[in-house]
C-alpha positions in Angstrom: 41.5 -23.0 20.2 37.8 -23.7 20.3 35.8 -22.5 17.3 33.7 -20.3 19.7 36.6 -18.6 21.2 36.1 -15.2 19.6 32.3 -14.9 20.1 32.7 -13.1 23.4 34.8 -10.1 24.5 38.4 -11.1 25.0 39.6 -11.1 28.7 43.0 -10.0 29.9 43.8 -13.7 30.2 43.1 -13.8 26.4 46.3 -11.9 25.8 48.2 -15.2 26.6 46.5 -17.1 23.8 45.3 -14.6 21.4 48.6 -14.7 19.4 47.7 -18.2 18.3 44.5 -17.2 16.6 43.8 -16.5 13.0 46.1 -15.2 10.2 49.6 -15.0 11.6 48.5 -14.2 15.1 46.5 -11.2 16.4 48.3 -8.0 17.3 47.3 -5.7 20.1 45.5 -3.5 17.6 43.6 -6.5 16.3 42.6 -7.4 19.9 41.4 -3.9 20.6 39.3 -3.9 17.4 37.7 -7.2 18.5 36.8 -5.7 21.9 35.6 -2.5 20.3 33.1 -4.4 18.1 32.0 -6.8 20.9 28.7 -6.3 22.5 28.6 -5.3 26.2 26.2 -8.1 27.2 27.7 -10.9 29.2 26.9 -13.8 26.8 27.0 -17.3 28.1 29.4 -19.4 26.0 27.9 -22.0 23.5 29.8 -25.1 22.8 30.3 -25.3 19.0 29.2 -28.6 17.4 30.3 -27.6 13.9 33.5 -26.1 12.6 32.3 -25.4 9.1 29.2 -25.0 7.0 28.5 -26.0 3.4 25.4 -24.1 2.2 24.0 -25.5 -1.1 21.7 -22.8 -2.5 19.3 -23.7 -5.3 18.2 -20.4 -6.8 14.8 -19.9 -8.3 12.7 -21.7 -5.7 12.9 -25.5 -6.0 9.7 -27.5 -5.7 9.3 -29.4 -2.5 6.8 -31.7 -4.1 9.4 -32.8 -6.7 12.2 -33.3 -4.2 11.9 -33.9 -0.4 8.1 -33.7 0.2 6.3 -35.7 -2.5 2.6 -36.3 -2.1 2.0 -39.7 -3.7 -1.6 -40.0 -2.5 -2.7 -36.5 -3.5 -4.8 -35.9 -6.7 -2.6 -35.7 -9.8 -3.1 -31.9 -10.2 -1.3 -31.6 -6.8 1.2 -34.4 -6.9 2.4 -33.9 -10.4 3.6 -36.6 -12.7 6.8 -37.5 -10.8 6.9 -40.7 -8.7 8.5 -41.3 -5.4 11.2 -43.6 -3.9 11.7 -45.2 -0.5 14.4 -43.8 1.7 16.6 -45.1 4.5 14.2 -43.3 6.9 11.5 -45.9 7.7 8.2 -45.0 6.1 9.4 -41.9 4.4 9.8 -41.2 0.7 11.5 -38.7 -1.5 10.7 -37.8 -5.1 12.0 -40.2 -7.7 14.3 -37.4 -8.8 16.5 -38.2 -5.7 17.2 -42.0 -5.8 20.9 -41.6 -4.6 20.0 -39.1 -1.9 17.3 -41.4 -0.6 20.1 -43.9 0.2 21.9 -41.5 2.5 18.7 -40.2 4.1 19.7 -41.8 7.4 22.4 -39.1 7.6 19.9 -36.2 6.9 17.3 -34.1 8.6 14.6 -32.8 6.3 12.5 -29.8 7.5 9.2 -30.1 5.7 7.6 -27.1 7.4 9.8 -24.1 6.4 7.6 -21.1 6.0 7.8 -17.3 5.3 5.6 -14.8 3.5 7.9 -13.5 0.7 6.9 -14.7 -2.8 9.4 -12.5 -4.7 12.8 -14.0 -5.5 14.9 -11.2 -4.0 12.9 -11.0 -0.7 12.9 -14.8 -0.3 16.6 -15.0 -1.0 17.2 -12.3 1.6 15.3 -14.3 4.2 17.2 -17.5 3.6 20.7 -15.9 3.5 20.3 -13.6 6.5 17.5 -14.9 8.7 15.9 -11.5 8.4 12.9 -10.1 6.4 14.1 -7.4 4.0 14.1 -3.8 5.3 14.3 -0.6 3.3 16.3 0.9 6.1 19.1 -1.6 6.4 20.8 -4.4 4.5 21.6 -7.4 6.7 24.7 -9.5 6.5 24.7 -13.1 5.2 25.4 -16.0 7.6 28.8 -16.4 5.8 29.8 -12.8 6.5 28.7 -13.0 10.1 30.8 -16.2 10.6 33.7 -14.3 8.9 33.2 -11.4 11.3 33.0 -13.6 14.4 35.9 -16.0 13.7 38.1 -14.7 10.9 40.5 -16.8 8.8 41.9 -20.3 9.7 44.9 -21.9 8.1 45.6 -18.8 6.0 42.4 -19.5 4.1 39.5 -17.1 3.5 36.8 -17.7 6.2 34.0 -17.4 3.7 34.1 -18.7 0.1 31.5 -18.8 -2.7 31.6 -21.4 -5.4 31.8 -20.4 -8.2 30.9 -16.7 -7.5 28.8 -14.8 -4.9 25.4 -15.8 -6.1 23.5 -12.7 -5.1 23.9 -9.4 -3.1 22.3 -11.0 0.0 25.2 -13.4 0.2 27.4 -10.4 1.0 28.3 -8.3 4.0 25.2 -6.1 4.4 25.9 -3.5 7.1 29.2 -5.1 8.1 32.5 -4.0 6.7 33.3 -5.1 3.2 36.4 -6.9 4.6 34.0 -9.7 5.5 33.0 -10.3 1.9 33.2 -13.8 0.4 36.2 -14.9 -1.7 34.9 -16.1 -5.1 36.6 -18.7 -7.2 35.7 -16.9 -10.4 35.4 -20.0 -12.5 33.5 -23.3 -12.3 35.6 -26.1 -10.9 34.2 -28.4 -13.6 35.7 -26.3 -16.4 38.7 -27.5 -18.3 42.0 -26.2 -16.9 40.3 -24.8 -13.8 42.4 -22.4 -11.8 41.2 -20.0 -9.1 41.3 -16.3 -10.1 44.1 -14.2 -8.7 45.7 -17.0 -6.8 49.0 -17.3 -8.6 51.8 -14.8 -9.0 51.6 -12.7 -12.2 53.9 -13.7 -15.0 57.5 -12.6 -14.5 57.0 -11.9 -10.7 59.4 -14.0 -8.6 58.9 -14.8 -4.9 61.6 -12.3 -3.8 60.1 -9.6 -6.0 56.7 -10.4 -4.7 57.9 -10.0 -1.1 59.6 -6.7 -2.0 56.4 -5.4 -3.4 54.6 -6.3 -0.3 57.0 -4.3 1.8 56.5 -1.3 -0.4 52.8 -1.7 -0.2 52.9 -2.0 3.6 54.7 1.3 3.8 52.2 3.0 1.5 49.3 1.6 3.5 50.8 2.8 6.8 51.2 6.4 5.4 47.6 6.6 4.2 46.2 4.9 7.4 47.7 7.8 9.4 46.0 10.3 7.1 42.5 8.8 7.0 40.5 6.1 8.6 37.5 4.5 6.8 35.9 1.2 6.2 37.2 1.2 2.6 40.9 1.6 3.8 40.5 -1.0 6.5 38.8 -3.4 4.2 41.4 -2.9 1.5 44.1 -3.6 4.0 42.4 -6.8 5.1 41.9 -7.9 1.5 45.6 -7.3 0.8 46.7 -9.2 3.8 44.5 -12.2 2.9 45.5 -12.1 -0.7 49.2 -12.2 0.3 48.6 -15.1 2.6 46.8 -17.0 -0.1 49.4 -16.4 -2.8 52.4 -16.9 -0.5 51.2 -20.1 1.2 51.6 -23.3 -0.9 49.2 -25.0 1.6 46.5 -22.5 0.9 47.0 -22.7 -2.8 46.8 -26.4 -2.6 43.4 -26.3 -0.9 41.9 -24.9 -4.2 43.6 -27.5 -6.4 40.7 -29.8 -7.3 43.0 -31.6 -9.7 44.8 -33.1 -6.7 41.7 -35.2 -6.0 41.8 -38.9 -7.1 40.0 -39.4 -10.5 37.8 -42.1 -8.9 36.5 -39.6 -6.3 35.9 -36.9 -8.9 33.9 -39.5 -10.9 31.9 -40.4 -7.7 30.8 -36.8 -7.4 30.2 -36.5 -11.1 32.2 -34.6 -13.7 29.7 -31.8 -14.0 29.0 -28.4 -12.4 27.1 -29.8 -9.4 29.5 -32.6 -8.6 32.7 -30.6 -8.9 31.4 -27.6 -7.0 30.4 -29.9 -4.1 33.8 -31.7 -4.2 35.5 -28.3 -4.1 33.4 -27.4 -1.1 34.4 -30.5 0.7 38.1 -29.9 -0.1 37.8 -26.3 1.3 36.2 -27.2 4.6 38.7 -30.0 5.0 41.5 -27.4 4.6 40.0 -24.9 7.1 37.4 -22.7 5.3 34.7 -21.9 7.8 31.7 -21.2 5.5 31.2 -22.3 1.9 28.2 -21.3 -0.3 27.7 -23.4 -3.4 25.3 -22.1 -6.0 23.8 -24.5 -8.5 21.2 -24.5 -11.2 18.1 -22.5 -11.8 14.8 -23.9 -10.5 12.2 -21.4 -11.4 10.1 -23.8 -13.4 6.8 -22.0 -14.1 6.4 -24.4 -17.0 7.2 -28.0 -17.8 8.5 -28.8 -14.3 8.7 -32.6 -14.8 11.1 -32.6 -17.8 13.1 -29.8 -16.3 13.6 -31.6 -13.0 14.5 -34.8 -14.8 17.1 -32.9 -16.8 18.7 -30.9 -13.9 18.3 -33.1 -10.8 20.4 -36.1 -11.6 23.7 -34.2 -11.3 22.7 -32.7 -8.0 21.4 -36.0 -6.6 24.7 -37.7 -7.5 26.9 -34.9 -6.2 25.0 -34.4 -2.9 24.8 -38.1 -2.1 28.6 -38.4 -2.8 29.3 -35.3 -0.6 27.4 -36.8 2.4 29.1 -40.2 1.9 32.5 -38.7 1.5 32.2 -36.4 4.6 31.0 -39.4 6.6 33.8 -41.7 5.5 36.4 -39.1 6.3 34.9 -38.2 9.7 34.3 -34.6 8.6 30.5 -34.9 8.7 30.5 -34.8 12.5 31.9 -31.2 12.5 30.6 -30.0 9.1 27.1 -28.7 8.9 25.6 -29.2 5.4 22.4 -27.3 4.3 20.3 -27.3 1.1 18.0 -24.3 0.8 16.1 -22.3 -1.7 14.2 -19.0 -1.5 10.8 -20.7 -1.3 8.8 -23.6 -2.7 6.3 -24.0 -5.5 2.5 -23.8 -5.7 0.5 -26.8 -4.6 -1.3 -27.2 -7.9 0.3 -27.7 -11.3 -0.5 -24.7 -13.5 -1.8 -24.5 -17.1 1.8 -24.6 -18.4 2.6 -27.9 -16.5 4.7 -26.0 -14.0 4.4 -24.5 -10.6 4.6 -20.9 -9.4 6.2 -19.2 -6.3 5.0 -20.5 -2.9 6.6 -19.3 0.3 3.9 -20.7 2.7 5.6 -24.1 3.0 8.8 -25.7 1.5 11.7 -27.9 2.5 15.2 -27.5 3.8 17.8 -30.3 4.3 20.4 -30.4 7.0 23.2 -32.9 7.8 26.2 -33.2 10.1 27.5 -30.6 12.5 25.5 -32.0 15.5 22.2 -32.3 13.5 20.1 -35.5 13.8 20.3 -38.1 11.1 17.3 -39.9 9.7 14.8 -37.4 10.9 11.9 -35.6 9.3 10.9 -32.4 11.1 7.4 -31.0 10.8 5.1 -31.7 7.9 3.1 -29.9 5.2 -0.5 -30.8 4.8 -1.9 -33.4 2.4 -1.6 -31.0 -0.6 1.7 -29.4 0.4 -0.1 -26.1 0.8 0.9 -25.0 4.3 2.6 -26.4 7.4 0.5 -28.9 9.2 2.8 -28.9 12.3 6.0 -27.5 13.7 6.5 -24.5 11.3 10.1 -23.2 11.1 10.9 -19.6 10.0 14.1 -18.3 8.5 15.0 -16.7 11.8 14.7 -20.1 13.6 16.8 -21.8 10.9 19.5 -19.1 11.1 19.5 -19.2 14.9 19.9 -22.9 14.9 22.8 -22.8 12.4 24.6 -20.1 14.5 24.0 -22.1 17.7 25.7 -25.2 16.2 28.7 -22.9 15.3 28.9 -21.5 18.8 27.6 -18.1 17.9 25.0 -16.4 20.2 22.3 -15.3 17.6 21.0 -12.4 19.7 24.4 -10.9 20.1 24.4 -7.3 18.9 26.7 -6.2 16.1 27.2 -2.5 15.2 25.5 -1.2 12.1 26.3 2.3 10.7 25.6 5.1 13.1 26.7 2.8 16.0 23.3 1.2 16.0 23.3 -2.2 17.8 21.6 -4.9 15.7 21.1 -8.5 16.8 22.6 -11.1 14.5 19.2 -12.6 14.4 16.0 -11.0 15.8 13.4 -13.3 17.4 14.6 -16.7 16.3 14.8 -19.8 18.4 17.0 -22.8 18.4 14.9 -25.7 17.0 16.1 -28.2 19.5 14.3 -31.1 17.9 16.8 -30.9 15.0 19.8 -31.4 17.3 21.5 -34.8 17.9 
């Protein structure tokens, strides 16, 4: 079944195949719910180029100058004290914080002209997770929750997972039902004796007893469902169903078992938070998870940016380069879209505390795989990394492009509270230059 199969209203012919979709097959009630939430527009189908997304979010606002957009010829007060390294893209350089990533740059697209107007952490984070500017009237859903809404589970796995936890409120469901919330691991995969929270049977509960409890709970749920209908009841039912599927499926439990990975591969990624989180993300998309958000580090360096970057970047550089190489070796990179983002960049000039402050006018985002070009730099900042010099890209354009690669029509309307139709993304365009 193509990844884009549920993006449009289901036809009568869909009854013939709908039973093969999702968690244990769709019932007639499931089908009616899909049609009820589908927009009435006649959307043209989009061929999906990606089956999954790994979104690596670097909270705090990582400096573009000290990562993917160094300015080696700018005055020292702009370029900072970091050097730069050659990449596998002819004539292009990354900061010397990224020597390993520079060697896989032929698999990457770097957008050096991301731009928005929100210098506050919360508002910038909202932009990058939803493709929308914040609104006092409505909280918008994250890309992961939209993907969960549009496609649902695959292989008895949650459609949307956060590693190790949901990083912020804007990574959640917004106005969508809470049943589209992310599943969080609860612990860092790099921790000793790592196990995913709530994924094993409680002590003393056997498989037959577990099944018996499920039957009782199903009867209780049916009784209350007849008495009252609400988002909370529907969402709770969905969570129970997914929890049962996870706990009762050895294959699903195995997907979260990072200890099953060869020691050599775990070493390649790095035995640290960055490396093991990224390895877990690769393991999950290989098993069937549609959208994985990985949260790593804190990059709000208002002071001493150079030593802080030297301390925190090596693990990310190693883990990210290993992730791209691993996905490429296994053939998964072709259908897995990888993205590195942050809420904004940092000020052009080094401040009095040897750091950089918030700067949303221009910053960098990295993409790879999932039908995205490799070895490509899109747009440019000016000579001092102050503003876009050409081909500015907004969060709505980035989100629209991501959805396009997943086979989702970005201007499709979903239903917000009060039966208000709201476009998945408003006003964005597909940045065709990014596409392979």
